[in-house]
C-alpha positions as CSV (number, residue, x, y, z in Angstrom):
1,M,4.8,-19.2,19.2
2,R,1.7,-17.0,18.5
3,D,-0.4,-19.3,20.6
4,T,1.5,-18.3,23.8
5,L,1.0,-14.6,23.1
6,E,-2.7,-15.1,22.4
7,N,-3.2,-17.2,25.5
8,L,-1.4,-14.5,27.6
9,Y,-3.6,-11.8,26.0
10,F,-6.8,-13.6,26.7
11,G,-5.8,-14.4,30.3
12,N,-5.4,-18.2,29.8
13,I,-1.9,-18.0,31.2
14,T,-1.6,-17.0,34.8
15,P,1.9,-17.9,36.1
16,N,1.1,-16.6,39.6
17,D,-2.0,-18.9,40.0
18,Q,-0.4,-22.0,41.6
19,S,-1.1,-24.8,44.0
20,V,1.3,-26.2,46.5
21,K,1.9,-30.0,46.5
22,S,1.0,-31.8,49.7
23,G,3.9,-33.2,51.7
24,T,6.5,-30.7,50.3
25,A,8.7,-28.6,52.6
26,L,6.9,-25.5,51.3
27,K,3.5,-26.9,52.2
28,K,4.7,-28.0,55.7
29,A,6.2,-24.5,56.3
30,M,3.0,-22.9,55.2
31,E,0.9,-25.1,57.5
32,Q,3.3,-24.4,60.4
33,S,3.2,-20.7,59.8
34,A,-0.7,-20.7,59.8
35,E,-0.7,-22.8,63.0
36,C,1.7,-20.6,64.8
37,E,-0.2,-17.5,63.7
38,E,-3.5,-19.0,64.9
39,K,-2.0,-20.0,68.3
40,L,-0.2,-16.7,68.8
41,T,-3.3,-14.6,67.9
42,A,-5.4,-16.6,70.4
43,L,-2.9,-15.7,73.2
44,L,-2.8,-11.9,72.4
45,E,-5.1,-9.1,73.5
46,D,-6.6,-6.6,70.9
47,K,-3.7,-4.2,70.6
48,E,-1.0,-6.9,70.4
49,K,-3.2,-9.0,68.0
50,T,-3.6,-6.0,65.7
51,L,0.2,-5.4,65.8
52,L,0.9,-9.0,65.0
53,L,-1.5,-8.9,62.0
54,R,0.1,-5.7,60.8
55,L,3.5,-7.3,61.0
56,I,2.2,-10.4,59.1
57,N,0.6,-8.2,56.4
58,A,3.8,-6.1,56.0
59,E,5.9,-9.3,55.7
60,N,3.5,-10.7,53.1
61,E,3.7,-7.4,51.1
62,I,7.5,-7.5,51.2
63,G,7.5,-11.1,50.0
64,S,5.0,-10.3,47.2
65,T,7.0,-7.2,46.1
66,M,10.3,-9.1,46.1
67,A,8.7,-12.0,44.1
68,L,7.5,-9.5,41.5
69,E,10.8,-7.7,41.3
70,N,12.8,-10.9,41.0
71,F,10.4,-12.1,38.3
72,I,10.9,-9.0,36.3
73,L,14.7,-9.0,36.7
74,G,14.8,-12.7,35.7
75,F,12.6,-12.0,32.6
76,R,14.8,-9.1,31.6
77,L,17.9,-11.3,32.0
78,G,16.3,-14.0,29.8
79,V,15.5,-11.5,27.1
80,R,19.0,-10.0,27.2
81,M,20.4,-13.5,26.8
82,I,18.1,-14.2,23.8
83,L,19.2,-10.9,22.2
84,E,22.9,-11.7,22.8
85,A,22.4,-15.2,21.4
86,L,20.9,-13.7,18.2
87,D,23.9,-11.3,17.7
88,E,25.9,-13.4,15.3
89,D,28.5,-10.7,14.4
90,D,30.5,-10.6,17.7
91,G,33.0,-13.4,17.6
92,S,36.2,-14.3,15.8
93,L,35.1,-17.5,14.2
94,L,32.7,-18.1,11.4
95,D,29.7,-20.4,11.9
96,P,30.2,-23.3,9.5
97,N,26.5,-23.9,9.3
98,K,25.7,-20.4,8.1
99,E,25.8,-19.5,4.4
100,E,27.9,-16.5,3.6
């Protein structure tokens, strides 16, 4: 168990550093998004192009922030589940595997 904590401390674990598999729905959606952005940007003038890029950047910031918040909420839920699982004095039955 300590290995995981040490790897996290030394930066050997980076959960947000991921690659997307080729041929997946996510990869196709990412490619389509990039293609549409490129085509739309080419059609727009300076002011409109700037506005589009601001919109895309704002949407990316929203997505990143939501991903972070959901990660934290999920992690906290997992920890609460672990703590609840460790509370052995909250039921009506005795654990037959536990020595009294």
